[in-house]
C-alpha beads as a LAMMPS data file, in Angstrom:
LAMMPS data file: protein, C-alpha beads

447 atoms
446 bonds

1 atom types
1 bond types

-500.0 500.0 xlo xhi
-500.0 500.0 ylo yhi
-500.0 500.0 zlo zhi

Masses

1 110.0

Atoms # bond

1 1 1 -0.002 -0.103 -0.012
2 1 1 1.386 3.287 -1.016
3 1 1 1.222 6.548 0.899
4 1 1 -1.530 7.673 -0.925
5 1 1 -3.458 4.880 -0.487
6 1 1 -2.699 4.694 3.219
7 1 1 -3.515 8.527 3.285
8 1 1 -6.479 8.255 1.199
9 1 1 -8.258 5.270 3.224
10 1 1 -7.639 7.323 6.640
11 1 1 -9.273 10.443 4.619
12 1 1 -11.899 8.432 3.698
13 1 1 -12.590 6.176 7.127
14 1 1 -12.503 9.721 8.777
15 1 1 -14.968 10.959 6.433
16 1 1 -17.224 7.899 6.701
17 1 1 -16.913 8.031 10.564
18 1 1 -17.992 11.824 10.946
19 1 1 -20.761 11.436 8.392
20 1 1 -22.078 8.466 10.310
21 1 1 -21.560 10.367 13.280
22 1 1 -23.655 13.110 11.792
23 1 1 -26.201 10.942 10.429
24 1 1 -26.455 9.653 14.189
25 1 1 -26.981 13.093 15.403
26 1 1 -29.511 14.130 12.768
27 1 1 -31.821 11.026 12.504
28 1 1 -32.675 10.647 16.138
29 1 1 -34.348 14.013 16.306
30 1 1 -35.438 13.881 12.584
31 1 1 -36.696 9.897 13.500
32 1 1 -38.662 10.892 16.606
33 1 1 -40.088 13.911 14.732
34 1 1 -41.136 11.381 11.867
35 1 1 -42.870 9.208 14.507
36 1 1 -44.786 12.031 16.274
37 1 1 -45.683 13.348 13.417
38 1 1 -46.704 10.050 11.990
39 1 1 -49.050 8.945 15.151
40 1 1 -50.344 12.208 15.266
41 1 1 -51.605 12.219 12.296
42 1 1 -53.394 8.744 12.549
43 1 1 -54.691 9.548 15.635
44 1 1 -56.613 12.582 14.584
45 1 1 -60.544 11.652 14.428
46 1 1 -60.940 12.262 10.382
47 1 1 -61.942 10.338 7.712
48 1 1 -59.072 7.882 6.273
49 1 1 -57.010 7.920 9.485
50 1 1 -56.161 4.707 11.813
51 1 1 -57.835 6.207 14.583
52 1 1 -61.337 7.074 12.975
53 1 1 -61.270 3.700 11.009
54 1 1 -61.366 2.187 14.360
55 1 1 -63.481 4.528 15.966
56 1 1 -66.472 3.437 13.440
57 1 1 -65.440 0.004 13.510
58 1 1 -67.703 -2.894 15.153
59 1 1 -65.131 -5.631 14.232
60 1 1 -63.695 -5.825 17.631
61 1 1 -66.326 -7.781 19.813
62 1 1 -67.594 -6.275 23.015
63 1 1 -69.387 -8.361 25.757
64 1 1 -71.313 -8.435 28.655
65 1 1 -70.648 -11.003 30.973
66 1 1 -73.665 -11.200 33.777
67 1 1 -73.255 -13.197 37.154
68 1 1 -76.528 -13.358 38.993
69 1 1 -77.477 -13.945 42.539
70 1 1 -79.522 -16.305 43.968
71 1 1 -81.274 -16.161 46.868
72 1 1 -81.063 -19.272 49.123
73 1 1 -82.999 -18.655 51.997
74 1 1 -86.136 -16.284 51.288
75 1 1 -88.138 -17.607 53.664
76 1 1 -85.862 -16.965 56.523
77 1 1 -85.228 -13.581 55.410
78 1 1 -88.775 -12.897 56.113
79 1 1 -90.055 -14.876 58.732
80 1 1 -86.670 -14.356 61.028
81 1 1 -84.948 -11.607 59.627
82 1 1 -82.038 -13.372 58.688
83 1 1 -79.231 -12.320 56.297
84 1 1 -79.262 -13.167 52.787
85 1 1 -77.428 -16.283 51.664
86 1 1 -76.530 -15.709 48.209
87 1 1 -74.713 -17.768 45.399
88 1 1 -73.963 -16.244 42.082
89 1 1 -73.953 -18.241 38.869
90 1 1 -72.570 -16.798 35.550
91 1 1 -71.695 -16.200 33.092
92 1 1 -74.704 -15.181 30.497
93 1 1 -72.860 -13.448 27.763
94 1 1 -74.297 -11.116 25.487
95 1 1 -72.597 -9.365 22.498
96 1 1 -72.966 -5.526 22.711
97 1 1 -71.929 -2.509 20.719
98 1 1 -72.278 -4.667 17.345
99 1 1 -74.353 -1.384 15.735
100 1 1 -71.966 1.469 14.381
101 1 1 -71.796 4.948 15.620
102 1 1 -74.815 6.788 13.415
103 1 1 -75.463 10.399 12.421
104 1 1 -71.855 11.271 12.814
105 1 1 -71.253 15.115 11.620
106 1 1 -68.005 17.085 11.787
107 1 1 -68.212 20.479 13.431
108 1 1 -66.826 23.772 12.730
109 1 1 -64.720 23.976 16.015
110 1 1 -62.594 20.520 15.537
111 1 1 -65.467 18.371 17.475
112 1 1 -67.704 15.604 15.802
113 1 1 -71.166 14.572 17.266
114 1 1 -72.675 10.839 17.000
115 1 1 -75.178 8.534 18.616
116 1 1 -74.437 5.115 19.994
117 1 1 -77.339 2.877 19.139
118 1 1 -77.438 0.176 22.233
119 1 1 -78.434 -3.513 21.661
120 1 1 -77.578 -7.396 23.100
121 1 1 -77.547 -10.696 21.665
122 1 1 -77.389 -13.501 23.629
123 1 1 -73.907 -15.955 23.211
124 1 1 -75.281 -19.425 24.477
125 1 1 -71.756 -20.723 23.764
126 1 1 -70.076 -18.315 26.447
127 1 1 -72.601 -18.641 28.674
128 1 1 -73.236 -21.248 31.628
129 1 1 -76.825 -21.602 31.054
130 1 1 -79.722 -20.182 28.953
131 1 1 -81.647 -17.166 29.437
132 1 1 -84.654 -19.140 30.439
133 1 1 -82.808 -20.338 34.054
134 1 1 -84.825 -19.471 37.129
135 1 1 -83.370 -17.246 39.607
136 1 1 -84.699 -15.795 43.204
137 1 1 -83.519 -12.412 43.416
138 1 1 -85.122 -9.348 45.253
139 1 1 -88.545 -8.045 43.829
140 1 1 -87.724 -4.879 41.832
141 1 1 -91.084 -3.480 42.210
142 1 1 -90.989 -4.044 46.286
143 1 1 -87.541 -2.468 46.304
144 1 1 -88.695 0.476 44.412
145 1 1 -91.668 1.508 46.373
146 1 1 -90.021 0.975 49.611
147 1 1 -87.422 3.551 48.742
148 1 1 -89.881 6.203 46.959
149 1 1 -93.377 6.027 48.313
150 1 1 -94.768 6.504 51.702
151 1 1 -94.879 3.002 53.561
152 1 1 -98.371 2.832 54.028
153 1 1 -99.001 3.755 50.673
154 1 1 -96.428 0.905 49.308
155 1 1 -97.817 -1.655 51.725
156 1 1 -101.334 -1.207 50.223
157 1 1 -99.905 -1.935 46.732
158 1 1 -97.571 -4.988 47.958
159 1 1 -100.796 -6.516 49.611
160 1 1 -103.443 -5.623 46.963
161 1 1 -100.734 -7.193 44.293
162 1 1 -99.943 -10.175 46.511
163 1 1 -96.538 -9.331 46.287
164 1 1 -93.675 -10.265 48.240
165 1 1 -89.672 -9.585 48.976
166 1 1 -88.290 -11.744 46.645
167 1 1 -89.609 -13.099 43.351
168 1 1 -88.224 -16.173 40.757
169 1 1 -87.554 -14.969 37.432
170 1 1 -85.748 -15.559 34.372
171 1 1 -82.453 -14.396 33.269
172 1 1 -83.952 -12.719 30.678
173 1 1 -86.514 -11.147 32.447
174 1 1 -84.379 -9.766 35.671
175 1 1 -82.044 -8.154 32.411
176 1 1 -84.474 -6.997 29.808
177 1 1 -87.790 -7.049 31.289
178 1 1 -91.374 -8.390 32.648
179 1 1 -94.727 -7.390 33.334
180 1 1 -95.014 -6.286 36.964
181 1 1 -98.167 -7.458 38.619
182 1 1 -98.316 -4.457 41.200
183 1 1 -97.340 -1.927 38.968
184 1 1 -98.737 -2.983 36.036
185 1 1 -95.565 -1.608 34.002
186 1 1 -92.425 -3.355 32.530
187 1 1 -89.211 -3.470 34.745
188 1 1 -85.965 -5.093 34.680
189 1 1 -82.528 -4.373 35.599
190 1 1 -81.413 -2.776 32.123
191 1 1 -84.924 -2.251 30.932
192 1 1 -85.110 -0.306 28.470
193 1 1 -82.233 -1.235 26.494
194 1 1 -82.815 -2.797 22.992
195 1 1 -83.227 -0.296 20.394
196 1 1 -82.345 2.730 22.582
197 1 1 -79.560 4.923 22.041
198 1 1 -76.420 6.405 24.239
199 1 1 -75.722 10.272 23.604
200 1 1 -75.687 12.194 21.757
201 1 1 -71.831 12.499 22.212
202 1 1 -69.640 15.286 20.931
203 1 1 -66.094 14.673 21.294
204 1 1 -62.893 16.602 20.120
205 1 1 -61.156 15.392 16.925
206 1 1 -57.572 16.541 17.892
207 1 1 -56.957 18.392 14.685
208 1 1 -56.057 21.676 16.638
209 1 1 -54.683 20.000 19.469
210 1 1 -53.980 16.274 19.772
211 1 1 -53.867 16.160 23.434
212 1 1 -57.883 16.637 23.417
213 1 1 -58.645 14.037 20.725
214 1 1 -61.651 11.901 21.850
215 1 1 -62.230 14.178 25.061
216 1 1 -65.801 14.664 25.469
217 1 1 -67.270 18.301 24.869
218 1 1 -71.035 17.676 25.147
219 1 1 -72.605 14.353 26.337
220 1 1 -76.887 14.492 25.437
221 1 1 -76.536 18.117 24.321
222 1 1 -75.134 19.405 27.311
223 1 1 -71.528 20.199 28.541
224 1 1 -71.931 19.065 32.044
225 1 1 -74.441 16.661 34.082
226 1 1 -76.992 17.650 36.139
227 1 1 -77.480 14.960 38.702
228 1 1 -75.343 16.122 41.764
229 1 1 -75.709 19.476 43.353
230 1 1 -72.092 20.324 42.873
231 1 1 -70.105 21.813 39.500
232 1 1 -67.408 19.044 40.627
233 1 1 -69.501 15.847 39.975
234 1 1 -71.472 16.971 37.506
235 1 1 -68.269 17.712 35.112
236 1 1 -67.905 15.698 32.131
237 1 1 -64.160 14.864 32.318
238 1 1 -61.938 12.942 29.799
239 1 1 -62.978 10.726 26.937
240 1 1 -65.176 7.655 27.080
241 1 1 -62.492 5.233 27.599
242 1 1 -61.974 3.726 24.433
243 1 1 -58.986 5.990 23.525
244 1 1 -56.692 8.858 24.924
245 1 1 -54.514 11.121 23.537
246 1 1 -51.222 9.757 22.038
247 1 1 -47.552 9.382 23.588
248 1 1 -48.875 8.769 27.733
249 1 1 -47.139 9.581 30.696
250 1 1 -47.383 7.106 33.171
251 1 1 -47.412 9.573 35.802
252 1 1 -50.618 11.153 34.141
253 1 1 -53.819 10.275 35.256
254 1 1 -56.501 9.323 33.055
255 1 1 -60.284 10.592 33.246
256 1 1 -63.087 8.867 31.189
257 1 1 -66.892 9.677 31.878
258 1 1 -69.136 6.512 31.884
259 1 1 -73.161 7.328 30.984
260 1 1 -73.687 3.940 32.632
261 1 1 -72.157 5.289 36.324
262 1 1 -73.800 8.819 35.377
263 1 1 -70.210 10.133 36.386
264 1 1 -66.476 10.916 35.290
265 1 1 -63.818 8.757 37.017
266 1 1 -60.046 8.307 36.984
267 1 1 -57.629 5.665 36.721
268 1 1 -53.950 5.340 37.384
269 1 1 -51.326 3.523 35.889
270 1 1 -50.381 0.238 37.518
271 1 1 -47.896 -1.221 35.279
272 1 1 -46.736 -2.459 31.810
273 1 1 -48.216 -6.184 30.552
274 1 1 -47.828 -7.642 27.749
275 1 1 -51.138 -8.193 25.291
276 1 1 -50.137 -10.509 22.051
277 1 1 -46.804 -8.935 21.774
278 1 1 -47.515 -5.530 22.392
279 1 1 -46.635 -3.710 25.501
280 1 1 -49.638 -1.397 27.101
281 1 1 -49.926 0.574 29.949
282 1 1 -52.646 -0.960 32.356
283 1 1 -54.539 1.432 34.024
284 1 1 -56.645 0.743 37.123
285 1 1 -59.518 2.165 39.247
286 1 1 -57.701 3.454 42.327
287 1 1 -59.480 2.542 45.855
288 1 1 -60.164 6.321 46.509
289 1 1 -62.348 6.603 43.490
290 1 1 -65.309 5.230 45.506
291 1 1 -63.824 5.776 49.046
292 1 1 -66.171 7.791 51.611
293 1 1 -66.118 11.500 51.519
294 1 1 -63.798 10.937 54.954
295 1 1 -61.421 9.471 53.116
296 1 1 -61.782 11.215 49.795
297 1 1 -63.854 14.514 50.424
298 1 1 -64.202 15.185 46.534
299 1 1 -66.626 12.308 46.858
300 1 1 -69.215 14.346 49.256
301 1 1 -71.127 15.625 46.573
302 1 1 -71.548 12.250 45.460
303 1 1 -73.011 11.383 48.727
304 1 1 -77.099 12.070 48.427
305 1 1 -78.341 9.878 51.398
306 1 1 -76.734 10.241 54.989
307 1 1 -79.122 7.658 56.572
308 1 1 -78.166 4.546 53.892
309 1 1 -74.772 5.793 53.689
310 1 1 -74.382 6.096 57.552
311 1 1 -73.703 10.244 57.635
312 1 1 -71.685 9.361 54.519
313 1 1 -69.079 7.321 55.850
314 1 1 -69.850 4.187 53.512
315 1 1 -67.430 3.334 51.122
316 1 1 -67.577 1.782 47.807
317 1 1 -71.513 2.549 46.908
318 1 1 -73.223 5.164 44.525
319 1 1 -76.487 6.208 44.770
320 1 1 -77.724 6.744 41.346
321 1 1 -81.824 7.385 41.888
322 1 1 -81.177 11.049 41.119
323 1 1 -79.864 9.636 37.503
324 1 1 -81.883 6.542 36.835
325 1 1 -84.922 7.899 38.511
326 1 1 -85.185 4.277 40.181
327 1 1 -83.317 3.743 43.420
328 1 1 -80.193 1.866 42.340
329 1 1 -76.873 1.693 44.082
330 1 1 -73.645 0.985 42.262
331 1 1 -70.630 -0.548 43.320
332 1 1 -67.935 -2.738 42.412
333 1 1 -68.559 -6.735 42.384
334 1 1 -68.635 -8.567 45.626
335 1 1 -68.299 -5.059 46.999
336 1 1 -65.145 -4.803 46.363
337 1 1 -63.344 -1.813 48.260
338 1 1 -66.504 -1.480 50.247
339 1 1 -67.311 -0.595 53.845
340 1 1 -67.668 -3.844 56.299
341 1 1 -71.400 -2.867 56.714
342 1 1 -72.112 -3.608 53.003
343 1 1 -70.461 -7.204 53.377
344 1 1 -71.662 -7.719 56.734
345 1 1 -75.649 -7.165 55.305
346 1 1 -75.359 -10.595 52.931
347 1 1 -73.603 -13.716 53.094
348 1 1 -71.815 -15.327 50.062
349 1 1 -69.709 -12.750 48.809
350 1 1 -66.107 -12.718 48.226
351 1 1 -64.325 -10.042 46.977
352 1 1 -61.272 -10.822 44.296
353 1 1 -59.063 -7.829 43.277
354 1 1 -58.335 -9.751 39.794
355 1 1 -61.899 -10.993 39.292
356 1 1 -63.669 -7.507 40.273
357 1 1 -61.516 -4.429 39.634
358 1 1 -61.621 -2.431 36.662
359 1 1 -58.573 -1.573 34.247
360 1 1 -58.003 -0.516 30.710
361 1 1 -54.596 -1.753 28.822
362 1 1 -53.887 1.340 27.169
363 1 1 -51.290 1.090 23.678
364 1 1 -48.889 4.152 25.314
365 1 1 -47.817 5.608 21.719
366 1 1 -51.181 5.799 19.960
367 1 1 -53.252 6.236 23.263
368 1 1 -55.792 3.477 21.874
369 1 1 -57.687 1.322 24.359
370 1 1 -56.626 -2.573 23.532
371 1 1 -58.200 -4.200 25.976
372 1 1 -60.793 -3.292 29.092
373 1 1 -62.750 -4.734 31.578
374 1 1 -65.398 -2.525 33.222
375 1 1 -66.769 -4.455 35.970
376 1 1 -69.931 -3.094 38.121
377 1 1 -72.480 -4.327 40.830
378 1 1 -76.184 -3.434 40.684
379 1 1 -77.879 -3.334 43.866
380 1 1 -81.106 -2.214 45.470
381 1 1 -82.189 -1.524 49.059
382 1 1 -84.680 -2.883 51.426
383 1 1 -84.693 -2.223 55.256
384 1 1 -87.451 -2.381 58.501
385 1 1 -90.618 -0.682 58.237
386 1 1 -93.344 -0.671 60.579
387 1 1 -96.108 -0.258 57.975
388 1 1 -94.870 -2.592 55.511
389 1 1 -96.171 -5.733 56.797
390 1 1 -93.544 -8.037 54.783
391 1 1 -90.511 -6.198 56.482
392 1 1 -91.736 -6.214 60.081
393 1 1 -89.004 -8.714 60.794
394 1 1 -86.318 -7.451 58.748
395 1 1 -83.614 -5.517 61.437
396 1 1 -81.617 -3.111 59.398
397 1 1 -80.729 -1.656 55.867
398 1 1 -79.521 -4.240 53.531
399 1 1 -77.934 -3.133 50.233
400 1 1 -78.785 -5.901 48.115
401 1 1 -76.401 -7.342 45.184
402 1 1 -78.915 -8.578 42.322
403 1 1 -75.875 -9.142 39.512
404 1 1 -72.886 -7.932 38.482
405 1 1 -71.304 -7.348 34.901
406 1 1 -68.224 -7.673 33.241
407 1 1 -68.266 -5.267 29.690
408 1 1 -65.097 -6.714 28.004
409 1 1 -63.284 -6.334 24.956
410 1 1 -59.975 -7.082 23.798
411 1 1 -58.291 -6.757 20.200
412 1 1 -58.248 -9.687 17.883
413 1 1 -54.933 -11.667 16.449
414 1 1 -55.589 -9.963 13.179
415 1 1 -55.654 -6.664 14.610
416 1 1 -52.696 -7.051 16.977
417 1 1 -50.453 -8.097 13.925
418 1 1 -51.340 -5.088 11.961
419 1 1 -50.935 -2.958 14.906
420 1 1 -47.392 -4.212 15.298
421 1 1 -46.584 -4.396 11.473
422 1 1 -47.831 -0.893 10.725
423 1 1 -46.561 0.790 13.712
424 1 1 -44.082 -1.082 16.107
425 1 1 -42.144 -2.886 13.379
426 1 1 -41.266 0.421 11.571
427 1 1 -40.943 1.979 15.232
428 1 1 -38.231 -0.628 15.992
429 1 1 -36.367 -0.406 12.428
430 1 1 -36.019 3.041 12.835
431 1 1 -34.800 2.512 16.616
432 1 1 -32.433 -0.011 15.084
433 1 1 -30.679 1.928 12.874
434 1 1 -30.193 4.854 15.597
435 1 1 -28.923 2.741 17.978
436 1 1 -26.547 0.913 15.086
437 1 1 -25.332 4.548 14.054
438 1 1 -24.306 5.515 17.529
439 1 1 -22.555 2.092 18.636
440 1 1 -20.507 2.631 15.092
441 1 1 -19.541 6.220 16.119
442 1 1 -19.090 4.990 19.525
443 1 1 -16.613 2.227 18.108
444 1 1 -14.874 4.184 15.391
445 1 1 -13.761 6.838 17.467
446 1 1 -12.950 4.923 20.239
447 1 1 -10.291 3.265 18.000

Bonds

1 1 1 2
2 1 2 3
3 1 3 4
4 1 4 5
5 1 5 6
6 1 6 7
7 1 7 8
8 1 8 9
9 1 9 10
10 1 10 11
11 1 11 12
12 1 12 13
13 1 13 14
14 1 14 15
15 1 15 16
16 1 16 17
17 1 17 18
18 1 18 19
19 1 19 20
20 1 20 21
21 1 21 22
22 1 22 23
23 1 23 24
24 1 24 25
25 1 25 26
26 1 26 27
27 1 27 28
28 1 28 29
29 1 29 30
30 1 30 31
31 1 31 32
32 1 32 33
33 1 33 34
34 1 34 35
35 1 35 36
36 1 36 37
37 1 37 38
38 1 38 39
39 1 39 40
40 1 40 41
41 1 41 42
42 1 42 43
43 1 43 44
44 1 44 45
45 1 45 46
46 1 46 47
47 1 47 48
48 1 48 49
49 1 49 50
50 1 50 51
51 1 51 52
52 1 52 53
53 1 53 54
54 1 54 55
55 1 55 56
56 1 56 57
57 1 57 58
58 1 58 59
59 1 59 60
60 1 60 61
61 1 61 62
62 1 62 63
63 1 63 64
64 1 64 65
65 1 65 66
66 1 66 67
67 1 67 68
68 1 68 69
69 1 69 70
70 1 70 71
71 1 71 72
72 1 72 73
73 1 73 74
74 1 74 75
75 1 75 76
76 1 76 77
77 1 77 78
78 1 78 79
79 1 79 80
80 1 80 81
81 1 81 82
82 1 82 83
83 1 83 84
84 1 84 85
85 1 85 86
86 1 86 87
87 1 87 88
88 1 88 89
89 1 89 90
90 1 90 91
91 1 91 92
92 1 92 93
93 1 93 94
94 1 94 95
95 1 95 96
96 1 96 97
97 1 97 98
98 1 98 99
99 1 99 100
100 1 100 101
101 1 101 102
102 1 102 103
103 1 103 104
104 1 104 105
105 1 105 106
106 1 106 107
107 1 107 108
108 1 108 109
109 1 109 110
110 1 110 111
111 1 111 112
112 1 112 113
113 1 113 114
114 1 114 115
115 1 115 116
116 1 116 117
117 1 117 118
118 1 118 119
119 1 119 120
120 1 120 121
121 1 121 122
122 1 122 123
123 1 123 124
124 1 124 125
125 1 125 126
126 1 126 127
127 1 127 128
128 1 128 129
129 1 129 130
130 1 130 131
131 1 131 132
132 1 132 133
133 1 133 134
134 1 134 135
135 1 135 136
136 1 136 137
137 1 137 138
138 1 138 139
139 1 139 140
140 1 140 141
141 1 141 142
142 1 142 143
143 1 143 144
144 1 144 145
145 1 145 146
146 1 146 147
147 1 147 148
148 1 148 149
149 1 149 150
150 1 150 151
151 1 151 152
152 1 152 153
153 1 153 154
154 1 154 155
155 1 155 156
156 1 156 157
157 1 157 158
158 1 158 159
159 1 159 160
160 1 160 161
161 1 161 162
162 1 162 163
163 1 163 164
164 1 164 165
165 1 165 166
166 1 166 167
167 1 167 168
168 1 168 169
169 1 169 170
170 1 170 171
171 1 171 172
172 1 172 173
173 1 173 174
174 1 174 175
175 1 175 176
176 1 176 177
177 1 177 178
178 1 178 179
179 1 179 180
180 1 180 181
181 1 181 182
182 1 182 183
183 1 183 184
184 1 184 185
185 1 185 186
186 1 186 187
187 1 187 188
188 1 188 189
189 1 189 190
190 1 190 191
191 1 191 192
192 1 192 193
193 1 193 194
194 1 194 195
195 1 195 196
196 1 196 197
197 1 197 198
198 1 198 199
199 1 199 200
200 1 200 201
201 1 201 202
202 1 202 203
203 1 203 204
204 1 204 205
205 1 205 206
206 1 206 207
207 1 207 208
208 1 208 209
209 1 209 210
210 1 210 211
211 1 211 212
212 1 212 213
213 1 213 214
214 1 214 215
215 1 215 216
216 1 216 217
217 1 217 218
218 1 218 219
219 1 219 220
220 1 220 221
221 1 221 222
222 1 222 223
223 1 223 224
224 1 224 225
225 1 225 226
226 1 226 227
227 1 227 228
228 1 228 229
229 1 229 230
230 1 230 231
231 1 231 232
232 1 232 233
233 1 233 234
234 1 234 235
235 1 235 236
236 1 236 237
237 1 237 238
238 1 238 239
239 1 239 240
240 1 240 241
241 1 241 242
242 1 242 243
243 1 243 244
244 1 244 245
245 1 245 246
246 1 246 247
247 1 247 248
248 1 248 249
249 1 249 250
250 1 250 251
251 1 251 252
252 1 252 253
253 1 253 254
254 1 254 255
255 1 255 256
256 1 256 257
257 1 257 258
258 1 258 259
259 1 259 260
260 1 260 261
261 1 261 262
262 1 262 263
263 1 263 264
264 1 264 265
265 1 265 266
266 1 266 267
267 1 267 268
268 1 268 269
269 1 269 270
270 1 270 271
271 1 271 272
272 1 272 273
273 1 273 274
274 1 274 275
275 1 275 276
276 1 276 277
277 1 277 278
278 1 278 279
279 1 279 280
280 1 280 281
281 1 281 282
282 1 282 283
283 1 283 284
284 1 284 285
285 1 285 286
286 1 286 287
287 1 287 288
288 1 288 289
289 1 289 290
290 1 290 291
291 1 291 292
292 1 292 293
293 1 293 294
294 1 294 295
295 1 295 296
296 1 296 297
297 1 297 298
298 1 298 299
299 1 299 300
300 1 300 301
301 1 301 302
302 1 302 303
303 1 303 304
304 1 304 305
305 1 305 306
306 1 306 307
307 1 307 308
308 1 308 309
309 1 309 310
310 1 310 311
311 1 311 312
312 1 312 313
313 1 313 314
314 1 314 315
315 1 315 316
316 1 316 317
317 1 317 318
318 1 318 319
319 1 319 320
320 1 320 321
321 1 321 322
322 1 322 323
323 1 323 324
324 1 324 325
325 1 325 326
326 1 326 327
327 1 327 328
328 1 328 329
329 1 329 330
330 1 330 331
331 1 331 332
332 1 332 333
333 1 333 334
334 1 334 335
335 1 335 336
336 1 336 337
337 1 337 338
338 1 338 339
339 1 339 340
340 1 340 341
341 1 341 342
342 1 342 343
343 1 343 344
344 1 344 345
345 1 345 346
346 1 346 347
347 1 347 348
348 1 348 349
349 1 349 350
350 1 350 351
351 1 351 352
352 1 352 353
353 1 353 354
354 1 354 355
355 1 355 356
356 1 356 357
357 1 357 358
358 1 358 359
359 1 359 360
360 1 360 361
361 1 361 362
362 1 362 363
363 1 363 364
364 1 364 365
365 1 365 366
366 1 366 367
367 1 367 368
368 1 368 369
369 1 369 370
370 1 370 371
371 1 371 372
372 1 372 373
373 1 373 374
374 1 374 375
375 1 375 376
376 1 376 377
377 1 377 378
378 1 378 379
379 1 379 380
380 1 380 381
381 1 381 382
382 1 382 383
383 1 383 384
384 1 384 385
385 1 385 386
386 1 386 387
387 1 387 388
388 1 388 389
389 1 389 390
390 1 390 391
391 1 391 392
392 1 392 393
393 1 393 394
394 1 394 395
395 1 395 396
396 1 396 397
397 1 397 398
398 1 398 399
399 1 399 400
400 1 400 401
401 1 401 402
402 1 402 403
403 1 403 404
404 1 404 405
405 1 405 406
406 1 406 407
407 1 407 408
408 1 408 409
409 1 409 410
410 1 410 411
411 1 411 412
412 1 412 413
413 1 413 414
414 1 414 415
415 1 415 416
416 1 416 417
417 1 417 418
418 1 418 419
419 1 419 420
420 1 420 421
421 1 421 422
422 1 422 423
423 1 423 424
424 1 424 425
425 1 425 426
426 1 426 427
427 1 427 428
428 1 428 429
429 1 429 430
430 1 430 431
431 1 431 432
432 1 432 433
433 1 433 434
434 1 434 435
435 1 435 436
436 1 436 437
437 1 437 438
438 1 438 439
439 1 439 440
440 1 440 441
441 1 441 442
442 1 442 443
443 1 443 444
444 1 444 445
445 1 445 446
446 1 446 447
């Protein structure tokens, strides 16, 4: 090798090393900017984006799984004032959200409006029995008049119809409705449901500010609720939980509104889990979300009945009477995070964190919720009464669990593969190039 060859080789090597170093320095911010711009573009809610296609699709099945409680000792409860002994049976599974959003309208203020049709289809293969299975459960009409009417009038209605505290009904009747003999109207835990709508919703598209994407501006035409006597509790805060803004920070709290529970609620980062090869952030409903006002003063405005809540000291219970028009109390299944007085009112409940908590698995780059489990328990109240004869032996107020539901969905394998191919793989490739250039630069200049 001549001196010229050696000199040219050294010059070429030096230039190449410098070029690679420069590429490494440039590619990192440029690559990150490219990723951010791509994600921002694809997560805006407008025609042609990945977010909009996902948001309008009903390809991913959503299910509601019901576990119903069967009373084992109805006679002893009435004649001796015994605590109800409960045995749960389930799941009875229904597919929901199979009807696409309707009336999708883009507005001038970077929002869009839509209506969410509601329906349920029974899935026998995913259920433990049929819709005709019979349960002994609380008489919805009796519990209703106990809470809403003067007890002398309630007793007259109960005696005229020969009603009692408990009734035997099929799964289908309890969930979706039956003709009640006392009131002469249709009652059911979720009646009316099929062929109804939720909304209309108005949400931000994120076109002007990606951090506002999917955030609810209005629900049912209003910017806030009217059920609670306080602006804080009436605030519609966050998204509907199906997606959030991209590039999530583990430290931030996520907020979402659910019309099922008539309020907004929060979720906290719990950890990172693997979902079909995709890293997702798991967010959990914290215990303080349903804590008593004594433990969480922000919940004071959700306490509407100081008698039932023992002067607002009961945890784990939300009174939906003002919202639903019927005396319904919501909790987590088996009174998870609930006060001792709730657990002591009945026999047979076994709260379990893994089975009964609420969680969201959110892909942190896009903000898409890829799996969730919204678990809630529907309860009603009965208690002592001097005027209602069938309740003369009842000793204390009892918040009675009728059923609990797990509303759940998870992305399918095909969607997971597409997600990994279109987003994760490209990001990994870009990251690999960045790391390779940085490593080459380190070794080259070390020599």
